[in-house]
KEKE-3310 file (N, C-alpha, C; in steps of 0.2 Angstrom, whole numbers, plus 5000, padded with zeros to 4 digits):
npx = (5002:4996:4986:4992:4985:4978:4988:4993:4982:4981:4993:4992:4981:4987:4986:4995:5001:5011:5013:5019:5027:5032:5042:5048:5050:5044:5036:5021:5014:5001:4989:4977:4966:4955:4944:4946:4957:4974:4986:5004:5020:5033:5047:5047:5040:5026:5008:4991:4981:4969:4973:4987:4988:4981:4987:5000:5008:5008:5013:5024:5024:5020:5007:4996:4996:5008:5016:5011:5016:5030:5031:5026:5036:5046:5042:5040:5027:5020:5009:5013:5010:5010:5011:5010:5019:5011:4999:5000:4995:4981:4980:4985:4975:4964:4967:4968:4955:4948:4954:4948:4935)
npy = (5131:5123:5108:5104:5101:5090:5081:5080:5075:5062:5056:5056:5048:5036:5033:5030:5016:5002:4988:4973:4960:4943:4929:4937:4951:4961:4977:4987:5002:5011:5024:5031:5042:5056:5052:5040:5025:5026:5020:5021:5025:5030:5031:5033:5045:5044:5043:5036:5045:5057:5071:5070:5066:5078:5089:5088:5082:5092:5103:5099:5097:5089:5078:5078:5065:5059:5068:5065:5052:5054:5062:5053:5043:5051:5053:5040:5034:5023:5011:4995:4981:4964:4951:4935:4930:4922:4929:4940:4942:4942:4953:4963:4963:4966:4979:4986:4984:4992:5004:5007:5008)
npz = (5087:5073:5074:5085:5097:5093:5091:5105:5111:5105:5108:5123:5125:5121:5108:5098:5089:5089:5079:5080:5073:5075:5071:5062:5064:5057:5056:5059:5059:5067:5069:5080:5075:5075:5067:5062:5060:5056:5044:5045:5040:5048:5044:5031:5031:5028:5028:5029:5029:5023:5024:5023:5009:5003:5008:5015:5005:4995:5002:5008:5022:5037:5042:5056:5062:5059:5066:5079:5080:5081:5092:5102:5102:5107:5120:5124:5124:5117:5112:5111:5101:5100:5088:5079:5065:5057:5058:5050:5036:5038:5046:5038:5028:5034:5038:5026:5021:5030:5027:5015:5017)
capx = (5003:4990:4986:4996:4980:4976:4994:4993:4977:4983:4999:4990:4977:4990:4983:5000:5002:5016:5011:5026:5026:5037:5049:5051:5052:5040:5032:5016:5012:4994:4987:4970:4964:4948:4938:4948:4963:4977:4992:5009:5027:5037:5053:5045:5035:5019:5002:4986:4975:4967:4977:4993:4987:4979:4991:5007:5012:5008:5016:5030:5023:5018:5000:4997:4997:5015:5019:5010:5021:5037:5030:5025:5042:5050:5039:5039:5020:5018:5006:5016:5005:5014:5008:5013:5019:5005:4993:5001:4991:4975:4981:4985:4969:4959:4969:4967:4948:4946:4955:4944:4928)
capy = (5127:5119:5101:5102:5098:5083:5077:5079:5070:5055:5054:5055:5042:5030:5031:5027:5009:4998:4981:4970:4953:4939:4931:4941:4958:4966:4982:4991:5008:5014:5030:5032:5049:5058:5049:5033:5023:5027:5017:5026:5023:5035:5031:5036:5050:5042:5042:5035:5050:5062:5077:5068:5067:5084:5095:5086:5081:5098:5108:5096:5097:5082:5078:5077:5058:5058:5072:5061:5046:5057:5064:5047:5040:5055:5052:5033:5033:5019:5004:4989:4975:4958:4946:4930:4931:4919:4933:4946:4942:4944:4960:4968:4962:4970:4986:4988:4984:4998:5010:5007:5010)
capz = (5081:5070:5075:5091:5102:5091:5093:5112:5112:5102:5113:5129:5125:5119:5101:5093:5090:5085:5078:5079:5071:5077:5073:5057:5066:5053:5060:5056:5064:5066:5074:5080:5074:5077:5063:5059:5062:5050:5044:5044:5040:5050:5041:5024:5032:5025:5032:5024:5030:5018:5025:5020:5002:5000:5011:5016:4998:4991:5005:5011:5029:5040:5045:5064:5064:5059:5072:5085:5081:5083:5099:5106:5102:5111:5126:5126:5125:5112:5113:5107:5101:5097:5084:5076:5058:5054:5058:5046:5031:5040:5049:5032:5024:5038:5038:5019:5021:5034:5024:5009:5019)
cpx = (4997:4991:4989:4991:4978:4982:4994:4988:4978:4988:4996:4985:4980:4988:4989:5002:5007:5014:5017:5025:5032:5036:5052:5054:5049:5036:5027:5014:5005:4993:4980:4969:4957:4942:4940:4955:4967:4984:4998:5016:5031:5044:5053:5041:5029:5014:4996:4980:4974:4972:4984:4993:4986:4984:4998:5011:5013:5013:5023:5029:5021:5011:5001:4997:5004:5018:5017:5015:5028:5036:5030:5032:5047:5048:5038:5032:5018:5015:5009:5012:5009:5009:5013:5014:5013:4999:4994:4997:4984:4975:4981:4979:4964:4961:4967:4959:4945:4948:4951:4937:4927)
cpy = (5123:5112:5099:5099:5091:5079:5075:5074:5063:5052:5052:5049:5036:5028:5029:5020:5006:4991:4977:4962:4949:4932:4935:4948:4963:4971:4986:4996:5010:5020:5030:5039:5050:5054:5042:5031:5023:5023:5022:5022:5029:5036:5034:5042:5050:5041:5041:5040:5055:5068:5076:5069:5074:5090:5093:5085:5087:5103:5106:5095:5090:5083:5077:5070:5057:5062:5068:5055:5049:5059:5058:5044:5044:5054:5045:5031:5029:5013:4999:4983:4969:4953:4941:4932:4928:4923:4939:4947:4945:4951:4965:4968:4967:4977:4989:4989:4991:5004:5012:5009:5015)
cpz = (5079:5071:5081:5096:5100:5092:5100:5114:5110:5107:5120:5130:5122:5112:5096:5094:5086:5085:5076:5078:5072:5074:5067:5059:5062:5058:5056:5061:5062:5071:5074:5080:5076:5073:5061:5062:5055:5050:5042:5043:5041:5046:5034:5024:5028:5029:5027:5025:5024:5018:5022:5012:4999:5003:5011:5010:4995:4995:5008:5019:5031:5043:5052:5066:5064:5064:5078:5086:5084:5090:5104:5107:5107:5118:5129:5127:5118:5114:5108:5107:5097:5094:5081:5069:5054:5054:5053:5040:5033:5043:5043:5029:5028:5038:5031:5019:5025:5031:5018:5011:5024)
residu = (MET:LYS:GLY:ARG:GLY:ASN:VAL:ASP:SER:ILE:VAL:SER:THR:MET:GLY:VAL:LYS:LEU:HIS:TYR:PHE:GLU:PRO:SER:GLY:ARG:LYS:ILE:TRP:THR:VAL:VAL:GLY:LYS:ASP:ASN:GLU:TYR:TRP:LEU:ASP:PRO:ASP:LEU:SER:PHE:CYS:SER:CYS:ALA:ASP:TYR:TYR:TYR:ASN:ALA:LEU:SER:THR:GLY:GLY:GLN:CYS:TYR:HIS:LEU:LYS:ALA:VAL:LYS:THR:ALA:LEU:GLU:GLN:GLY:LYS:ILE:GLU:ALA:VAL:LYS:PHE:SER:ASP:SER:GLU:PHE:ASP:ASN:PHE:ILE:SER:ALA:LEU:VAL:ARG:ASP:LEU:LEU:TYR)
# end
């Protein structure tokens, strides 16, 4: 299956991260891919990677980052990182900055 090796590699290296903000309970998912870290929303089947835009939207498939989140959830291999709500704005700003460059 195309991308399976990438999925297994991401999951085995704990590349799926759940950033959890307290006390609001807001969640931001990121996946460390081979070239960058990407923002995802598994509930919306959204990923910020180029493959999502170029292939997944046109074919209806999922990029390997979204598949990695699903696999990591099934295997319980997620790195959960807790933050204070006061850190949310800075976290989002840094995430957007990284996505733009």
